[in-house]
C-alpha positions as CSV (number, residue, x, y, z in Angstrom):
1,M,9.9,-49.8,20.4
2,G,7.3,-46.9,20.9
3,Y,10.3,-44.5,21.3
4,I,11.7,-45.2,17.8
5,K,8.2,-44.9,16.2
6,D,7.4,-41.7,18.0
7,S,10.9,-40.3,17.1
8,Y,10.5,-41.3,13.4
9,K,7.0,-39.7,13.3
10,E,8.3,-36.5,14.9
11,L,11.2,-36.3,12.3
12,V,8.9,-36.8,9.4
13,E,5.8,-34.8,10.4
14,K,6.8,-32.1,12.8
15,V,10.4,-31.1,11.9
16,S,10.7,-28.2,9.4
17,W,13.6,-29.0,7.2
18,P,15.4,-26.1,5.5
19,S,15.4,-25.8,1.8
20,F,18.4,-26.5,-0.4
21,S,19.0,-22.9,-1.2
22,S,18.8,-22.0,2.5
23,L,21.3,-24.8,3.2
24,Q,23.7,-23.4,0.5
25,S,23.6,-19.8,2.0
26,S,24.2,-21.1,5.5
27,T,27.2,-23.2,4.3
28,L,28.6,-20.1,2.6
29,V,28.2,-18.0,5.7
30,V,29.9,-20.8,7.7
31,M,32.7,-21.2,5.2
32,V,33.3,-17.3,5.1
33,A,33.2,-17.1,9.0
34,S,35.7,-20.0,9.3
35,L,38.0,-18.4,6.9
36,I,38.0,-15.0,8.7
37,F,38.5,-16.8,12.0
38,A,41.5,-18.7,10.5
39,L,43.0,-15.5,9.2
40,I,42.6,-13.9,12.6
41,V,44.3,-16.7,14.3
42,L,47.1,-16.7,11.7
43,A,47.6,-13.1,12.2
44,M,47.7,-13.5,16.0
45,D,50.1,-16.4,15.8
46,M,52.5,-14.6,13.5
47,S,52.6,-11.4,15.6
48,F,53.1,-13.3,19.0
49,E,55.8,-15.2,17.1
50,G,57.5,-12.0,16.2
51,L,57.0,-10.6,19.7
52,M,58.5,-13.6,21.3
53,G,61.5,-13.5,18.9
54,V,62.2,-9.8,20.0
55,I,61.9,-10.8,23.7
56,Y,64.2,-13.8,23.3
57,K,66.7,-11.7,21.4
58,F,66.6,-9.0,24.0
59,L,67.0,-11.5,26.9
60,G,69.8,-13.3,25.0
61,N,71.8,-10.2,24.9
62,L,71.6,-9.5,28.7
């Protein structure tokens, strides 16, 4: 039972929680980074799809 009390005391008294505006800006950064990463993965997927189509077309004509 002492572990739970100590954990609660640490969360309430020792942890510094971020402000709401800090959370908002961090959320925005994560959302933008996720969008950029998704677009990069999409571009890679489309380019590899095109490349594999060319390879298969070439190998099919042999």
